[in-house]
N, C-alpha and C positions, 0 to 999 in steps of 0.2 A: 504494500500500499504506499501511498504517498508518492513524491515525485523523484525519489532516489536521492535527493540532496541530504547531507548530514544533518542531524537535529540542530536546530538553531542557526543555520546558515541561510542568508538570503539566496534567492535565485538570480543568477546573472541576467541583467537586461530588464528587470521589473520586479515588483513586489510579489511575494508569494500569493497574496489574495488576489491581485490582478491576473496572475497567471492562472490560478485556479478558476476564477470567473470566466476566463476565455476557454478553459477546458469544459467548464460546465455548459457553456453556450454552444460549444461544438457538440457536446453529447446530447443536449436538450435544446433543440433549435429555437423553441419559443420561450425559453427561460429569460426572464427579467428580474430585476430588483426594483421593488416598488415601495413607496412609503404607505404605512398603515394609516396614518392620520387623514389621508387624502381619499380614503376608500369607505363608502357607506357599509359594505358587508363587514369590513374589519371593525368598525365602530359598532356595529350591531352585535358581532360576536363578543366584543368587549362587554357590552350591556348584558348580555346573556350570561356571560361567565360570572359577572358580578352577582346576578341573581342566583344562579345555580350553586355558587360557592358560598352563599349568604355574606357577600361582601368581602370574602377573603382573597379572591384573585382580582387584584386592582391594577396590576401592572402589564396586562396583556398588550396595550397599545404602547406602552412606554419602555418595555424591557424584553419583550419576547419577539423572536424572529419566527415566522411561520410560513411554511410551504403550503400552498393552496392553489390547485389548478396549474401546476408547473411554474408558478411564479413565487419568488421570495418576498414577502411582506415584511418590511423592517420598521423599527421605530426610528425616530430622528437620530437617536445616539449611534446609530450604525456609521454615520459619517465621521464621528469622532473616535471610533474604536482604533486601537493600533493595528498595524498590518497583521501581526502575529495573532492577535485576538480575532480578527475578522477572518484570517485563514482557517483557524480552528473551528469557528462558527460555520463557515462555508462547507468545510469537510462534513460536519454533522448534517447539514442541510442537504448536501448532495446524496447522503444515504437516503433521506426522505424522497428525493426526486427519483432515485432508483427504485425505491419501493413502490412509488406510484407507476413507474414504467412497468413493473413486474405485475401489479395488481390492478392497475386501473383506478380511475377517481371514485367509482361508485364502491367497489370492493374495499378499497383502502379506507374510505369514508366509513363504511359499515364496521370494518375491523377496528378502526380507531375509536368509534363512538359506542358501540353496542356490547361485544362479548366481554364480560358476563353481564356487567352493569355499566351505564354511562358514568356513574360516580361510585367511588368506594372500592371497586373491585373490577376495574377495567382491564382485563387480561390482554385483549387485542392491543389497546394502547400501550400498555406496558411492554409488549413484545415489540412493538414498532419502535418505541423509544429505547429499549435496551440495545438494539442494534445501532441506532444513531448515537447514542452516549458512549457505546464502546469505541466508535470512531472519534468522538470527543476525547476520550481518554488517550487514544492512541496518538491523535494529532498534538495533544498537549505534551505527551512523552516526546514525541519527534521533535517539537519546537523547543521546549523548555527542560526536558529531561524527566527522569523517572520521579524524583522527589516532588516535583510541581505536579505531576499527574496524580500521585498519591494525595495531594492535598484537596483534590476535587471530591473526595469521598463523601464528606459531610454534606456538601452543597448538592451533589446528584442524589444521595439517599433522601435528603429532605424534599427534593423535587418529586420523587416517586411516591413518598408517603404523605406529602402535604397537599394544600389546596392549589398549587400551581398548575397541576395536571388533573384536578378533581380527585385527589386521593386515590390515583390509579392503581397502586399496588401498596396496600397498607402493611406490608409485612417487612419491617425495617431490617430484621436479621437477614432475611432471604435476599433483599436488594444489596445489603452489605456484603454477604458472601459472593454474590454476582460481581460486584466491584472488585473484591479481593481477588478473585479468579482472574479477571482482566488484567490486573496489575501483576499477579504472579506469571501470566503468560507474557507480558511485556518484559519483566525481569528475566524470564528464562530466554527470550529471545535476545535480550541485551547481553547476557552472559555467554550465550552460545555464539555470538558474532564477534567477541573478543579474541 
């Protein structure tokens, strides 16, 4: 995975994020990056999430990046992200674009929203996000190293078990074990390449 560059090294001729955006546009010809605040549907999703989570998910428009219908919808803060952070984010979102290509919009929406329950035990959403967050951890490792990747544990576990994704998988220890397995795999790859 990745572009073959050593961890933490910029790509010659451009930023990592710019290069990845070009790759994503080649892989997904209709791919665009659009602002959430300018879109009625994104604002409606924000309001719906406020209601569904009893006011606990307040940052959909301001902090979350969302792939929907082959587009990446971003908050205004996307423009001020560092190249490294934008690159890591784009690696995560590319996974969602590939999932969409595999499943199609209707199937992916169904899997993301329904099995087993839309809130509290959303196995389909958890599986989709596990795949994408594995890529987030891997990209963080490649850019910043294993110690930085390990620091993501609490943040990612909290996302799975908290209101950010509608309490999609409320089993903290299970999510923690998954995270630890991803880190162990990266550590094994790292020690095997020395």
